[in-house]
N, C-alpha and C positions, 0 to 999 in steps of 0.2 A: 289686747288678749287678757280674758279673765282668768281667776287662778286656776279654776278648774281646766281650761283647756288648755294652759301654760304646764301645769300638771301630767295631762295627756302627753303633750308633746314632749318633755323631759323623760318620761317614761318608754314612749317608742324610739327615742333615738336610737339607741342601741340596736334595734332591730333595723331601722332604714339604715345606719350605717353598714350594717353585716350584709343586707342584701346590696347595696351599692358595692359592696368588697366582690361580692359573689357574681356581681354582672360585669365587672372592670374587666378589660381586655387583658389576658394574661402578658407576663413580660418574658420573652423568650430568651433576652441577653443578648440581643443583638438583631440585626437586619434578617428577615426569612423571605424567600419567595416563593410563592406557590406556582409552579410550573404544570399544576393542572386545573387552570382556573377557567371556566368555560364563561365565554361573554354572556353579559347579563342585558336585559332588555334596557335600562338607563344607564347612564353614568355613575349616577348616584348607589345603586343597587349592589354595583361591583364595587365600590370603596365601603359600603355597609358591611359588607361580610369580610373583607379585609381587615377593616379596623375593629369589628367585632371578635373576630379570633386573633387580633395582636399580630397578625402577618403584615409587613410593611410594605410588599411588592407583590405584583404577579405577572407570570408569563402567560398569556391569555390564548386559549383554543378558540378558534371561529371559524365560520364559513368563508370562503374565499373572495366574496365581495362585502366583506365587513370594514374594508379600509375607512371608511367614513365614520363608521360608527366608534371604531377604535381611536382614529384621531381625534374624537368628541371626547373621550375619557381622558385621553393626553393631554388635551389643552385644559380641560375642567381641571385636573388632578395630576400636574406636572411631577413626571417622575415615578408614578405608581405602577404604569405597565412598561416592562423594560423588555419587551417583545411579543411576537405572537406567532401562532401556528396557524397554517390555512388548512381546511380539508373541502374536499369535493366530490361529488358522487363519481367512484373511480370506476362503477360500471357502464359508464357513458363516454362515448369516442372522445369529447373533447376536456376531459380530466386533465389532461397533461398541460393543454393549453392554459386552461383556467389556474393550475397551480403553477406553472411558469409565471404566468402574471402577476400574481400573487406575491411571488418572490421579490419580482422587479417592483412591486408596490410597498415593499417593506417586511412581508413574511420571512421568517428565519427559521421555518420548518414546516413539515407535514403533519397534518393531525388536528385532532384523533382520527384515524382512519378506521371506522367501525362499521363494516359492510359484511353481506351475508355471500362470503367468498372463502375460497381456502387461502390459506396462507402461502403457498405455493404455487396459487393459481395466475393466469395470464395476468387479471387485473393489478393483482397487487405487484407481481414481477416489472410492471410497466413502472409502478411507482418507487420501487426499488432502484430501478436505475436512473429514474429521472432525479431522485434524493441524491445519489451518487455524482451526477454530471452536473447539479446545481449546488454541491458540498454543502448540503442542509440534512439535518438528523429527519428521521421519519419514527412518529410516533402510531403506533399498530394495538388495537383492541383484540385480544385472543379470548376466544370463550366457546365452550364445548356444550353447554347445558343451558337452556332458555330459561330464564328467571319467570317467566309467565307463558300460558300455551301457547299465544300468538308471536312471540319473541323472535324465536329463529336463533341462529348461533350466529359467530363472526370469525373470519379469519381462523378457520379449524386446520387442525394438523400442527399443533406449535410440538408437539413430541418429535417432530422430524425437522424442527425449524432448522437444525445445524446446518442441513443442505443449502437455505438459503444464507446463511450467514457465510458458507465457503464459496456459496456462487459469487457474492456482492460483497467483496472485502474492504471495498470503499464507501461503502453506505454505514451511516449510525443510525443502528436500530435502536427503539426505546420501546421495550416490552412493557404491556400493561394489561390489566383485568385479569378475569377470574381464571384462564388457564396459564397463563403464565406464573401468576402467584401459587396457585393449586400445584404445579409442578414443581413447587419448591421442596416435595415430597417424593421420595420414589416410588412411592405407592400410588400414585394418583392414577385413576382409571378413567377420566373422563365420565364422570357419575353423579357427582355432585357440583355444585357452583361456589360453594365455599366451605369445604373441608374443615372438620375440627380435629382435636386431638395432638399425638405426639406426631413429630415429622420424622420419615424415614432418610436417614443420610443418602445421598447420592441422587437426588432429585434433577430432572434435566436443566429445570431454570438454573439451579446452583453450579452446575457443571458448567453450561454455556457461558455463563457469566464470567466463570473463572478461566476459560478456554480462549474465549474470542474478545478481541480488542473491541470490537466495532459494536459490542451488544451492550446496552445498558438497562436499568431498571426504573420505572415510574412507580412509587411508591404510593401511589392515589388510591380514593376509592376504599370500599367497604375489603373488596379483596387484597390490597396491600397492607389493610388494617389486620385483617384476618391473618395473614401470614406470618406477621410479625408478634401478633399476640398469642395464636393457638397453641404455642409451645416456648415458653420462656427460657428453658436451658437452652434450646438451638438456637434463638434470635440473636445473643449476642456475640456469637461467633461467626454468624452469617453476616451481620452487619460488619463486623471488623473484616471480614476476608475479601468484603466487596465496598468498602468505604467509599473507593473512588468510582464505582460504577453506580451507585444508587442516588437516586434526584428524589426531592421532596416535591410532593403534589397532593392536593386533598379531593378533588373533584367531588366536592362538597356542595350539596344542592339546597342546604338550610338558607334560609334569607337574612340572617342575622349575625352570622358567626357565634352562634349561641345553641342551635340548633333548633331555632323559629321555624316555621313552615312545615311543608311534607317532609323536608330533611329525606331521610332514608325509608320512610313509610310506604313509597312506591315499589320498593324492591322487597318482596315477601325475605327473600333469603339473606337479607341484611337488618333483619327485623333488630337484631342486638344494639344497632347504631341508631335506632328510629328516635327521634328527640333529642338528637346530640348533634354537635358539630364535628363532622369527621377530620376537618383541619385541625381543631384542636386536640383530639382523641388522638391521631397520630403523632403529632408533636410531643404531646406529652409523655408517650410511648417512647419517642426516640430520645427526649430530654432524660428519662428517666433509666436509659439502657446506655449509651455511648457517653463518651467523654465530652466537654464542651467543645475540643478541638473538631472531634469527629461530629458533633451535632452542627456546628457550623459548616463543615465540609458537606454536608447531606443536604443541609438547608439552604445554602447559598454558593459555597465553592463550586461544585459539581456543576450546577446549574450555568454558572458563568464560563466553565471549561469547555463542557459538551453543548449549550446551545449557543456559547459566544456571545452571551448578553454584553453589552454596552457599560452600564453601569458597575 
């Protein structure tokens, strides 16, 4: 190397080091399990996201016929996947048989169940009863407002979900998505996907989490992040009240754990997180809000208790 190139390299060194530090995976102070990690097309793609955002493990969501694909990830990357939830088309008559077989094949729960039905409708009621029978948790996507003109809505009627919690007391329900998290505020009117601004105390979600031992909350996606970030004065108290009922997940679609790829750009309402990694954003918010002990409970302990993970 000649003198000119050597001098240029020395000058560039601080910038290169700074860039490397910026790209390094964050250290969350201990293991973290992402309990809303959708199975990706290749084993490597799953691990790329986990390692990119500094997450040690995943609880995977997949179709009921994904046994071989999950086994391939577990074989290639031992210990990374701590369990998986199975989903099937609950509007079809064979849904119960398929999900029962998935549990026999190793699934530890149902979900995420995201279908154009009512939360108290017969399709989901069958799944609630089956989850209780098999003693597995069930993760439901609640959404009252479409993200796009053709998307539709899912598991509608969350404001009246207390009736389901009473009707199926042995079922472990995991609430997720827009309507579940928008109803953290008492003034939610099923009118927008991700409400902004101050939270009015007495919301349905807050009340049900406190009143029913069989309801838990999945902190994943823009919906969970939005609920926790929209009113910084409300969030610390909410997290403290429900410290044993909330479970960390990301539902992040970025490719590298740093916001790469499409990320949230396919969801117009979630543009605030476009180009960002939802996993990183929510973990940062939690770490800056709660004590180290509470952070560990939200990102590790509760998942092991509620989902009965083996690790």
